[in-house]
ZATI-364912 format. One record per residue (C-alpha): y, z, x; residue in three letters. Coordinates in steps of 0.02 Angstrom, whole numbers, plus 50000, padded with zeros to 5 digits. Example, Ala and Ser with C-alpha at 12.3 -4.5 7.8 and 13.67 -1.06 7.14 Angstrom:
PT       v       w       u   resn
PT   49775   50390   50615    ALA
PT   49947   50357   50684    SER
//
This chain:
PT       v       w       u   resn
PT   49017   50749   53631    MET
PT   49104   50639   53563    SER
PT   49198   50673   53370    GLU
PT   49130   50531   53314    GLN
PT   48952   50617   53313    SER
PT   48996   50754   53199    LEU
PT   48895   50695   53049    TYR
PT   48853   50803   52897    LEU
PT   48730   50680   52830    ARG
PT   48652   50752   52678    PRO
PT   48459   50776   52644    ARG
PT   48392   50644   52520    THR
PT   48221   50654   52441    ASP
PT   48108   50538   52342    PRO
PT   48170   50487   52210    PRO
PT   48365   50520   52242    LEU
PT   48339   50429   52378    ALA
PT   48285   50288   52299    SER
PT   48422   50281   52178    LEU
PT   48553   50291   52347    LEU
PT   48467   50134   52388    ARG
PT   48524   50034   52236    ASP
PT   48699   49990   52249    ALA
PT   48712   49874   52134    PRO
PT   48652   49982   52000    PHE
PT   48762   50138   52028    LEU
PT   48929   50013   52078    HIS
PT   48879   49937   51866    ALA
PT   48844   50091   51807    LEU
PT   49060   50137   51881    CYS
PT   49103   49983   51796    ASP
PT   49056   50012   51632    ALA
PT   49088   50197   51647    LEU
PT   49231   50236   51774    GLY
PT   49247   50361   51893    SER
PT   49209   50477   51938    PRO
PT   49024   50473   51873    LEU
PT   48892   50595   51857    ASN
PT   48717   50545   51878    VAL
PT   48559   50639   51839    LEU
PT   48400   50642   51862    LEU
PT   48305   50724   51713    PRO
PT   48128   50701   51778    GLU
PT   48154   50774   51944    ALA
PT   48212   50959   51862    VAL
PT   48055   50940   51779    ALA
PT   47966   50919   51975    ALA
PT   48069   51048   52038    ASN
PT   47991   51182   51905    ALA
PT   47823   51116   51941    ASP
PT   47852   51147   52119    ARG
PT   47886   51326   52080    PHE
PT   47758   51341   51957    ARG
PT   47637   51294   52089    SER
PT   47688   51432   52198    VAL
PT   47657   51567   52039    TYR
PT   47468   51467   52062    ARG
PT   47449   51491   52230    SER
PT   47480   51679   52232    HIS
PT   47390   51690   52064    HIS
PT   47517   51755   51967    LEU
PT   47594   51765   51787    ALA
PT   47767   51741   51737    GLY
PT   47890   51617   51698    ARG
PT   48027   51509   51773    VAL
PT   48199   51517   51706    TYR
PT   48311   51382   51727    PHE
PT   48500   51449   51771    ALA
PT   48597   51357   51656    HIS
PT   48758   51400   51725    LYS
PT   48724   51266   51866    ALA
PT   48761   51135   51755    ASN
PT   48815   51118   51578    ARG
PT   48721   50947   51534    SER
PT   48598   50934   51406    SER
PT   48464   50816   51480    ALA
PT   48404   50946   51649    PRO
PT   48386   51082   51455    VAL
PT   48299   50962   51364    ARG
PT   48187   50885   51501    ARG
PT   48142   51062   51552    LEU
PT   48131   51123   51334    ALA
PT   47977   50993   51353    ALA
PT   47894   51109   51501    CYS
PT   47742   51201   51448    ASP
PT   47819   51346   51358    PRO
PT   47723   51499   51434    ALA
PT   47781   51428   51626    ALA
PT   47974   51384   51591    VAL
PT   48132   51448   51496    GLY
PT   48290   51458   51514    VAL
PT   48444   51585   51571    ASP
PT   48590   51584   51453    VAL
PT   48746   51692   51528    ALA
PT   48847   51650   51350    SER
PT   48849   51602   51192    LEU
PT   48894   51414   51207    GLY
PT   48729   51427   51336    GLU
PT   48641   51485   51205    LEU
PT   48682   51383   51052    ARG
PT   48650   51249   51195    HIS
PT   48472   51294   51232    ALA
PT   48438   51317   51061    LEU
PT   48492   51128   51008    SER
PT   48394   51051   51150    CYS
PT   48232   51119   51089    GLY
PT   48204   51273   51190    PHE
PT   48151   51424   51054    THR
PT   48213   51596   51086    GLY
PT   48061   51671   51136    ASP
PT   48064   51549   51308    ARG
PT   48284   51626   51303    VAL
PT   48340   51736   51453    MET
PT   48502   51808   51389    ALA
PT   48598   51872   51542    THR
PT   48762   51907   51620    GLY
PT   48930   51971   51484    PRO
PT   48865   51999   51318    LYS
PT   49008   51990   51207    ASP
PT   48936   52048   51034    PRO
PT   48900   51883   50936    GLU
PT   48792   51827   51100    PHE
PT   48682   51981   51075    LEU
PT   48662   51966   50880    TRP
PT   48597   51800   50916    LEU
PT   48511   51822   51068    ALA
PT   48424   51944   50967    THR
PT   48429   51849   50804    ARG
PT   48317   51707   50869    VAL
PT   48206   51839   50985    GLY
PT   48287   51811   51158    ALA
PT   48252   51930   51312    THR
PT   48420   52036   51319    VAL
PT   48431   52063   51497    ASN
PT   48519   52240   51524    LEU
PT   48684   52265   51640    ASP
PT   48734   52442   51562    SER
PT   48678   52595   51446    PRO
PT   48825   52544   51355    GLY
PT   48794   52388   51348    GLU
PT   48586   52437   51277    LEU
PT   48707   52563   51156    GLU
PT   48812   52405   51086    ARG
PT   48644   52314   51056    LEU
PT   48550   52459   50975    ALA
PT   48679   52479   50863    HIS
PT   48696   52290   50801    LEU
PT   48485   52279   50774    VAL
PT   48507   52446   50678    GLY
PT   48647   52389   50566    THR
PT   48603   52208   50543    HIS
PT   48431   52242   50523    GLY
PT   48379   52101   50663    LEU
PT   48212   52111   50760    PRO
PT   48179   52231   50886    ARG
PT   48239   52176   51038    ALA
PT   48137   52165   51192    GLU
PT   48251   52180   51350    VAL
PT   48261   52209   51535    LEU
PT   48345   52335   51630    VAL
PT   48443   52259   51767    ARG
PT   48448   52366   51961    LEU
PT   48572   52376   52095    SER
PT   48611   52475   52235    GLU
PT   48440   52489   52322    PHE
PT   48496   52633   52446    GLU
PT   48349   52707   52462    ALA
PT   48308   52889   52458    ASP
PT   48219   53001   52587    GLY
PT   48042   52992   52502    ALA
PT   48043   52806   52472    TYR
PT   48117   52739   52630    ALA
PT   48019   52856   52745    GLY
PT   48057   52962   52896    PRO
PT   48200   52887   53017    GLY
PT   48205   52732   52884    THR
PT   48386   52668   52859    ARG
PT   48388   52549   52693    MET
PT   48550   52475   52661    LEU
PT   48566   52377   52504    SER
PT   48717   52251   52426    ARG
PT   48837   52336   52336    ARG
PT   48851   52222   52159    SER
PT   48961   52238   52011    ARG
PT   48834   52177   51906    PHE
PT   48674   52286   51846    GLY
PT   48639   52505   51862    THR
PT   48599   52565   52020    PRO
PT   48447   52640   52037    VAL
PT   48517   52796   52065    ALA
PT   48594   52822   51907    GLU
PT   48444   52743   51819    ALA
PT   48391   52900   51725    ASP
PT   48537   52886   51622    ALA
PT   48467   52701   51550    MET
PT   48293   52769   51535    TRP
PT   48335   52900   51407    LYS
PT   48443   52784   51295    ALA
PT   48298   52667   51290    LEU
PT   48211   52830   51234    GLU
PT   48325   52866   51097    ARG
PT   48353   52680   51045    HIS
PT   48162   52659   51038    SER
PT   48168   52603   50880    GLU
PT   48267   52448   50888    HIS
PT   48221   52412   51100    VAL
PT   48069   52365   51193    GLU
PT   48079   52371   51357    LEU
PT   47991   52251   51449    VAL
PT   48033   52245   51628    GLY
PT   48144   52249   51757    VAL
PT   48267   52149   51846    SER
PT   48388   52117   52001    TYR
PT   48503   51978   52066    HIS
PT   48557   51994   52233    LEU
PT   48689   51916   52288    ASP
PT   48608   51871   52493    THR
PT   48526   51755   52558    THR
PT   48423   51882   52675    ALA
PT   48226   51873   52641    LEU
PT   48213   52091   52699    GLU
PT   48333   52146   52572    GLU
PT   48249   52050   52424    LYS
PT   48070   52092   52462    ALA
PT   48154   52292   52475    ARG
PT   48213   52274   52312    ALA
PT   48081   52185   52231    LEU
PT   47946   52311   52316    GLU
PT   48074   52435   52221    ARG
PT   48074   52364   52061    CYS
PT   47873   52360   52070    VAL
PT   47894   52575   52088    LEU
PT   47994   52575   51959    VAL
PT   47905   52480   51844    MET
PT   47753   52632   51880    ASP
PT   47903   52759   51858    GLU
PT   47926   52668   51676    CYS
PT   47750   52672   51622    ARG
PT   47748   52854   51662    ALA
PT   47867   52885   51528    ARG
PT   47774   52791   51409    GLY
PT   47859   52617   51413    PHE
PT   47754   52478   51427    SER
PT   47835   52328   51542    PRO
PT   47773   52208   51611    ARG
PT   47880   52122   51708    ALA
PT   47987   52111   51841    VAL
PT   48136   51973   51851    ASP
PT   48228   51943   52032    ILE
PT   48345   51820   51963    GLY
PT   48390   51668   52077    GLY
PT   48484   51630   52251    GLY
PT   48317   51537   52318    PHE
PT   48455   51411   52429    GLY
PT   48453   51218   52441    VAL
PT   48462   51126   52590    GLY
PT   48609   51015   52582    TYR
PT   48618   50919   52770    VAL
PT   48476   50852   52839    ASP
PT   48478   50863   53023    ASP
PT   48507   51060   53077    GLY
PT   48577   50994   53242    ASP
PT   48728   50915   53170    GLU
PT   48749   51076   53059    TRP
PT   48757   51173   53243    GLU
PT   48863   51042   53311    ARG
PT   48988   51029   53179    TRP
PT   49004   51226   53168    THR
PT   49017   51247   53355    THR
PT   49138   51121   53353    ALA
PT   49243   51202   53224    LEU
PT   49267   51358   53313    SER
PT   49324   51255   53482    GLU
PT   49447   51194   53355    ALA
PT   49517   51353   53280    VAL
PT   49530   51419   53469    LEU
PT   49627   51226   53509    GLY
PT   49504   51174   53646    VAL
PT   49484   51023   53550    ARG
PT   49567   50917   53422    PRO
PT   49559   50961   53251    PRO
PT   49412   50950   53123    LEU
PT   49509   50994   52994    THR
PT   49667   50957   52864    TRP
PT   49813   51041   52945    ARG
PT   49697   51177   53053    GLY
PT   49611   51230   52904    HIS
PT   49474   51380   52965    GLY
PT   49364   51380   52836    TYR
PT   49415   51567   52865    GLY
PT   49413   51560   53037    LEU
PT   49569   51601   53144    ARG
PT   49618   51608   53337    ASN
PT   49673   51790   53377    GLU
PT   49730   51781   53555    GLY
PT   49621   51672   53600    GLY
PT   49471   51737   53507    THR
PT   49395   51689   53331    VAL
PT   49418   51814   53211    ARG
PT   49351   51801   53043    GLY
PT   49172   51731   52940    SER
PT   49156   51551   52892    ALA
PT   49150   51525   52718    ALA
PT   49036   51420   52715    LEU
PT   48856   51378   52626    TYR
PT   48714   51377   52767    PRO
PT   48694   51194   52710    ALA
PT   48565   51191   52837    HIS
PT   48403   51260   52768    ARG
PT   48221   51226   52815    PRO
PT   48157   51364   52702    VAL
PT   48230   51334   52551    ALA
PT   48188   51351   52353    GLY
PT   48003   51349   52310    PRO
PT   47968   51389   52491    GLY
PT   48109   51524   52501    TYR
PT   47985   51598   52363    LEU
PT   47841   51581   52435    ASP
PT   47926   51649   52601    ALA
PT   47983   51825   52496    LEU
PT   47811   51823   52413    LEU
PT   47729   51829   52579    THR
PT   47834   51941   52669    ARG
PT   47776   52129   52709    PRO
PT   47868   52265   52597    SER
PT   47975   52384   52701    PRO
PT   47878   52516   52659    VAL
PT   47713   52503   52581    LEU
PT   47675   52360   52706    GLY
PT   47608   52255   52578    ARG
PT   47648   52077   52498    ALA
PT   47751   52066   52353    PRO
PT   47640   51961   52260    ALA
PT   47479   52093   52315    THR
PT   47590   52217   52255    LEU
PT   47626   52131   52088    LEU
PT   47443   52087   52059    LEU
PT   47387   52268   52070    GLU
PT   47507   52302   51977    HIS
PT   47454   52192   51848    LEU
PT   47646   52136   51828    ASP
PT   47707   51973   51780    ASP
PT   47846   51871   51879    LEU
PT   48007   51779   51822    HIS
PT   48134   51680   51935    VAL
PT   48303   51619   51862    GLU
PT   48339   51466   51988    PRO
PT   48490   51370   51962    GLY
PT   48556   51262   52101    ARG
PT   48368   51258   52167    ALA
PT   48277   51204   52014    LEU
PT   48421   51047   52028    VAL
PT   48405   51014   52224    ASP
PT   48402   50801   52219    GLN
PT   48425   50801   52025    CYS
PT   48599   50704   52023    GLY
PT   48743   50644   52129    LEU
PT   48948   50616   52076    THR
PT   49025   50431   52117    LEU
PT   49180   50409   52145    ALA
PT   49266   50249   52158    ARG
PT   49398   50197   52345    VAL
PT   49564   50162   52262    VAL
PT   49667   50164   52430    ASP
PT   49649   50181   52606    VAL
PT   49795   50208   52727    ARG
PT   49834   50282   52890    SER
PT   49838   50486   52906    ALA
PT   49996   50566   52990    ASP
PT   50051   50412   53077    ALA
PT   49883   50429   53181    ASP
PT   49789   50257   53177    PRO
PT   49617   50361   53210    ALA
PT   49628   50447   53038    ARG
PT   49644   50364   52869    HIS
PT   49655   50460   52702    LEU
PT   49554   50386   52569    VAL
PT   49614   50405   52386    ARG
PT   49468   50409   52266    LEU
PT   49474   50392   52057    ALA
PT   49418   50577   52045    MET
PT   49507   50764   52084    ASN
PT   49437   50919   52167    ALA
PT   49391   50983   52004    GLY
PT   49267   50822   51980    ASP
PT   49167   50871   52124    MET
PT   49156   51067   52195    SER
PT   49055   51050   52347    LEU
PT   49191   51126   52461    GLU
PT   49236   51239   52347    GLU
PT   49071   51300   52337    HIS
PT   49081   51307   52570    GLY
PT   48963   51163   52546    VAL
PT   48999   51038   52685    LEU
PT   48919   50878   52679    VAL
PT   48958   50709   52704    ASP
PT   48953   50591   52539    PRO
PT   48863   50404   52573    VAL
PT   48961   50256   52561    LEU
PT   48891   50108   52463    LEU
PT   48991   49959   52504    PRO
PT   49059   49858   52340    ARG
PT   48972   49699   52404    ARG
PT   48845   49753   52559    GLY
PT   48892   49714   52745    ASP
PT   48914   49508   52730    GLU
PT   49067   49466   52783    GLY
PT   49106   49615   52890    ARG
PT   49154   49625   53076    THR
PT   49056   49759   53168    ALA
PT   49160   49940   53139    GLU
PT   49142   50078   53225    GLU
PT   49129   50288   53129    PRO
PT   49292   50321   53083    VAL
PT   49347   50494   53020    GLY
PT   49433   50503   52837    VAL
PT   49505   50629   52741    TYR
PT   49456   50604   52545    LEU
PT   49610   50654   52436    VAL
PT   49599   50649   52233    GLY
PT   49705   50605   52101    ASN
PT   49816   50719   52062    LEU
PT   49979   50737   52102    CYS
PT   49951   50897   52214    LEU
PT   49943   50919   52405    GLU
PT   49815   51021   52362    ALA
PT   49719   50902   52281    ASP
PT   49596   50887   52433    LEU
PT   49402   50831   52379    ILE
PT   49389   50864   52573    THR
PT   49486   50980   52683    ARG
PT   49356   50928   52840    ARG
PT   49363   50744   52937    LEU
PT   49235   50680   52875    VAL
PT   49160   50533   52962    TYR
PT   49092   50371   52899    LEU
PT   48993   50236   52979    PRO
PT   49131   50136   52927    ARG
PT   49296   50137   52848    LEU
PT   49275   50112   52654    PRO
PT   49361   49975   52595    ARG
PT   49453   49993   52381    THR
PT   49310   49963   52251    GLY
PT   49198   50028   52365    ASP
PT   49098   50184   52293    LEU
PT   49084   50361   52353    LEU
PT   48916   50445   52318    ALA
PT   48916   50626   52341    PHE
PT   48723   50684   52352    VAL
PT   48661   50828   52291    ASN
PT   48796   50885   52153    THR
PT   48692   50953   51989    ALA
PT   48691   51122   52057    GLY
PT   48857   51198   52019    TYR
PT   48975   51041   52108    ALA
PT   48965   50925   51963    MET
PT   49068   51009   51796    ASP
PT   49077   51196   51875    PHE
PT   49270   51169   51895    HIS
PT   49299   50996   51796    ALA
PT   49479   51010   51698    HIS
PT   49585   50906   51626    HIS
PT   49743   50901   51729    ALA
PT   49868   50782   51731    GLN
PT   49776   50684   51573    ARG
PT   49646   50620   51710    GLN
PT   49462   50589   51623    ALA
PT   49342   50699   51674    THR
PT   49189   50620   51743    ALA
PT   49047   50553   51611    ARG
PT   48873   50609   51638    THR
PT   48705   50494   51613    VAL
PT   48530   50506   51632    ALA
PT   48454   50379   51714    VAL
PT   48237   50368   51709    THR
PT   48126   50236   51796    GLY
PT   48094   50172   51968    GLU
PT   48174   50023   52038    THR
PT   48185   49849   51932    GLY
PT   48136   49980   51772    GLU
PT   48299   50069   51784    ARG
PT   48357   50156   51629    ARG
PT   48514   50253   51601    TRP
PT   48600   50309   51436    CYS
PT   48733   50450   51403    LEU
PT   48705   50623   51455    ASP
PT   48710   50669   51258    GLU
PT   48582   50521   51227    ASP
PT   48444   50570   51355    TYR
PT   48294   50654   51237    TRP
PT   48117   50659   51330    PRO
PT   48029   50536   51244    LEU
PT   47917   50390   51320    THR
PT   48047   50277   51271    ASP
PT   48193   50257   51173    PRO
PT   48113   50254   51039    GLN
PT   47975   50384   51057    GLY
PT   47821   50252   51061    VAL
PT   47698   50312   51188    PRO
PT   47695   50161   51329    SER
//
């Protein structure tokens, strides 16, 4: 196997694939607005929401798809989702700033789910506008009830976030060992009685409308176990006199970044071989992504996102809803229907899948470490502007030559390290050797695909007074594309709001 076969080429679906083919348009955007540049496709966000809703329809379920705002701070996706069916789509906010932004983008309070750590200001505004508050602990409930009572706020609708779904013997059944991932968020199921008693004490100020969980795992079995347990907890709540109506299963539906599963398997295998020293290094100065060589044996675990995921997003939700639950043996969708429970989900990364890219201009190309087969490609961006690797996502950028391939001689694939524009040794866009179909030239663009979920602005900063990426929203197809600055995008039929 040659090193030059070690591509991790991105998955590109319409309309993102069509946009990537329009290199002159993308170059024109970068010429006008600078590098780096974030490009968003708000219509694709709405299409993803409808794909999630189609899973609801196929299982005859009610409930909302809440966009996890923390995945992307821009206005265009939030404004476009605000224009969707109010009964079907909401927004999950995890800070006062996100709540204020969601309201300014057109969401009404009754379509907002308030999650995450909550300071008093966040709780006050969430309750004032009628948002549902997803409670993390009895202490948070006490603070909320105090605010409602002290300030004469409307009675707050709340969900209780549960965690640590270890089952007792009665639930698990004879000989069944049920494990659950620990979390610093949520109330452990075994300690939930304190929460129910607090809800009873403060029934004048808060109303329980459901339970929730969010597990930091991709394992369907763990999530199916938690969902089943939540359905049973809902029945326990009804027996105590509450009237809950919804189970919120959070996010974590995943995204497939790499198009070819074989490429992903080849690369991860080659990484282990490189760590063992049986093949040339694949990374900058032998970085192992969490793997290490101990006496000829690979130790540790790769801190990598599973970049090739054939079942992700809406498909993952469908798989979860159809998988038999571990104890009752019924599909979770069936359990929800039988118990008349609504289902809420909070996708972030999965809802902005294929909805954006980040462009960076090539500034300089030179040989690396006196090895003519290796090159350093310096980009007009830094690692904070495009943080796929910070989130463990490995995927190749798409090379967009400045003037196409006219006048170029045939070139072989080449391995390059992508470095940033800060005076820091650690400012690496990629720690791995990236293979491109040809050596970039100054003025070319690299398009990092599918960055709208967390990678676009989660770590952006103004170090060394370098400009952070501006963001534009693009609508329309080839020949009729329109763009505007993110803050100027509104989901109207044309810039004047006149139906076309």
